[in-house]
Each structure stands twice: as structure tokens, then as C-alpha cells.
BAFI-3210 file (N, C-alpha, C; in Angstrom, 3 decimals, decimal comma, padded with zeros to 6 digits):
// residues 70
n [1|2|3|4|5|6|7|8|9|10|11|12|13|14|15|16|17|18|19|20|21|22|23|24|25|26|27|28|29|30|31|32|33|34|35|36|37|38|39|40|41|42|43|44|45|46|47|48|49|50|51|52|53|54|55|56|57|58|59|60|61|62|63|64|65|66|67|68|69|70]
n.u [035,057|033,015|030,896|029,899|027,426|025,859|025,982|023,051|021,333|019,935|018,642|016,717|014,573|013,697|012,828|010,693|009,157|008,426|007,015|003,830|003,610|003,575|001,729|000,063|001,732|002,460|000,074|-000,263|001,707|000,893|-001,484|-000,609|000,678|-001,060|-002,523|-000,460|-000,205|-001,080|000,254|001,354|003,513|005,845|006,842|005,504|005,747|006,337|008,186|008,403|006,591|007,471|009,830|009,096|007,508|009,823|011,246|009,531|009,780|012,438|012,898|011,523|012,679|015,405|016,423|015,820|017,523|020,165|020,401|020,607|022,939|024,872]
n.v [020,350|020,756|021,205|018,752|016,137|014,238|010,743|008,797|006,313|003,867|001,819|002,114|003,629|001,866|-000,254|001,104|001,425|-001,181|-001,970|-001,637|-004,245|-006,217|-006,698|-008,457|-010,211|-008,320|-007,764|-010,208|-010,332|-008,197|-009,090|-010,968|-009,705|-008,278|-010,472|-011,302|-009,286|-008,851|-011,198|-012,396|-014,469|-013,920|-015,526|-015,859|-014,976|-013,025|-013,609|-015,086|-014,029|-011,540|-011,963|-012,889|-010,985|-008,772|-010,706|-010,823|-008,142|-007,770|-009,744|-008,425|-006,031|-006,630|-007,402|-005,167|-003,665|-004,479|-004,304|-001,741|-001,145|-002,521]
n.w [084,411|086,409|085,234|084,331|084,338|087,012|086,361|085,390|086,974|084,985|086,095|088,053|086,873|085,350|086,733|088,183|085,736|085,323|087,661|087,449|085,753|087,768|089,658|090,174|092,142|094,011|095,258|096,377|098,104|099,821|100,820|102,256|104,195|105,452|106,380|108,363|109,847|112,713|114,212|116,822|117,640|115,862|114,196|111,601|108,273|105,193|103,273|100,826|099,171|098,996|097,812|095,280|094,439|093,724|092,064|089,700|089,101|088,644|086,474|084,383|083,925|083,869|080,977|079,571|080,862|080,596|077,701|077,317|078,482|076,912]
ca.u [034,764|031,949|029,618|029,611|026,220|025,865|025,446|021,881|021,077|018,581|017,831|015,741|013,552|013,226|012,238|009,528|008,222|007,973|006,198|002,672|003,223|003,809|000,646|-000,270|002,758|002,388|-001,316|-000,296|002,711|000,140|-002,513|000,010|001,198|-002,180|-002,884|000,101|-000,049|-001,287|000,941|002,498|004,749|006,778|006,879|005,094|006,399|006,220|009,442|008,529|005,801|008,258|010,768|008,329|007,318|010,952|011,841|009,024|010,182|013,848|012,864|011,174|013,870|016,713|016,714|016,079|018,822|021,383|020,306|021,005|024,588|025,807]
ca.v [019,369|021,018|021,237|017,541|015,904|013,145|009,666|008,547|004,895|003,574|000,549|002,794|003,967|000,572|-001,219|001,589|001,179|-002,507|-002,073|-002,080|-005,706|-007,199|-006,131|-009,736|-010,763|-007,343|-007,761|-011,243|-009,596|-007,064|-009,820|-011,796|-008,902|-007,951|-011,766|-011,523|-008,172|-009,286|-012,336|-012,275|-015,154|-013,587|-016,812|-015,590|-013,963|-012,807|-013,480|-015,727|-013,400|-010,440|-012,288|-013,201|-009,551|-008,331|-011,476|-010,216|-006,823|-008,058|-010,351|-007,321|-004,767|-007,156|-007,488|-003,719|-002,676|-005,038|-003,769|-000,418|-001,114|-002,811]
ca.w [085,146|087,303|084,457|084,395|085,075|087,411|085,849|086,040|086,956|084,452|086,733|089,095|086,147|084,638|087,919|088,272|084,680|085,260|088,531|087,034|085,424|088,735|090,307|090,966|093,143|094,969|095,885|097,023|099,223|100,409|101,306|103,251|105,386|106,462|107,380|109,746|110,835|114,321|114,791|117,977|117,815|115,064|113,251|110,358|107,377|103,931|102,626|099,904|098,634|098,591|096,704|094,254|093,663|093,080|090,877|088,886|088,513|087,922|085,166|083,196|083,978|083,551|079,496|078,949|081,501|079,859|076,557|077,444|078,751|075,779]
c.u [033,441|030,717|029,146|028,388|026,666|025,377|024,135|021,908|019,862|017,804|016,727|014,412|012,908|012,334|010,618|008,297|007,675|007,003|004,630|002,482|003,238|002,720|000,162|000,434|002,758|001,266|-001,023|000,718|001,733|-000,914|-001,727|000,546|000,050|-002,537|-001,868|000,407|-000,197|-000,726|001,633|003,370|005,855|007,606|006,757|005,598|005,853|007,159|009,401|007,728|006,755|009,245|010,081|008,133|008,522|011,558|011,032|009,449|011,803|013,939|012,089|012,347|015,097|016,993|016,859|017,423|020,068|021,592|020,902|022,424|025,324|026,033]
c.v [019,572|020,958|019,873|017,080|014,286|011,852|008,930|007,132|004,766|002,437|001,228|002,985|002,904|-000,107|-000,564|001,450|-000,289|-003,124|-002,725|-003,574|-006,726|-007,282|-007,667|-010,199|-009,470|-007,313|-009,060|-011,193|-009,011|-008,121|-010,307|-010,969|-008,348|-009,013|-011,825|-010,645|-008,206|-010,555|-011,901|-013,155|-014,753|-014,710|-016,417|-015,006|-013,980|-013,108|-013,902|-014,668|-012,027|-010,551|-012,613|-011,866|-008,789|-009,352|-011,039|-008,919|-007,129|-008,546|-009,636|-006,435|-005,374|-006,949|-006,127|-003,188|-003,276|-004,587|-002,350|-000,018|-001,722|-001,773]
c.w [086,172|086,447|084,190|085,027|085,920|086,699|086,562|085,928|085,945|084,963|087,610|088,392|085,674|085,598|088,225|087,253|084,666|086,521|088,280|086,346|086,404|089,968|091,268|092,109|094,272|095,765|096,755|098,314|100,273|101,373|102,483|104,435|106,141|107,071|108,662|110,342|112,437|114,757|115,865|118,267|116,890|114,294|111,838|109,657|106,066|102,931|100,901|098,655|098,013|097,552|095,536|093,578|093,076|092,151|089,685|087,904|087,853|086,669|084,116|083,067|083,623|081,854|079,118|079,621|080,847|078,315|076,317|077,842|077,730|074,825]
res [m|a|d|e|e|e|p|v|d|p|k|v|q|l|e|e|d|c|k|p|q|c|v|k|s|l|l|a|y|q|a|c|a|e|r|i|q|n|d|e|t|g|e|a|h|c|t|g|q|y|f|d|y|y|a|c|i|d|k|c|a|a|p|k|l|f|a|a|l|k]
***
């Protein structure tokens, strides 16, 4: 029992592999973060761009992940 390896979550690697396909969304998020960096009101945010970036990663990784789980 001690020789058994811990299972590896393939999702982490699949997401890393998909990040290069989502550069446009990442750049939009980074541009937004830079724009609001000096916002003193606390009302500005980049939530939309953040979710767009991770939605792109999820859309790329999900089919590969579910194919591996079947």
C-alpha cells in the first residue's frame, strides 16, 4: 500500500496546455488590471475579463478532460 503513487489530476496540466490558446483573453484582463491599478474608488474591476479568460481555458480543457475520464 505504501508503494502506491498519488493519483495525478490531469485537469491542471490540461489547463496549462490550453493557456497559450487564450492569450487574447489574458491580454484583455492584463490591460484592464493596468487601467484600474490606480482606481481609488474601489468600484472598478476586471471580473468580466477574468471570467472570459478562464472560460476560454475551460472550453479548451473540458473536452480533453472528459475524454480522459471515460
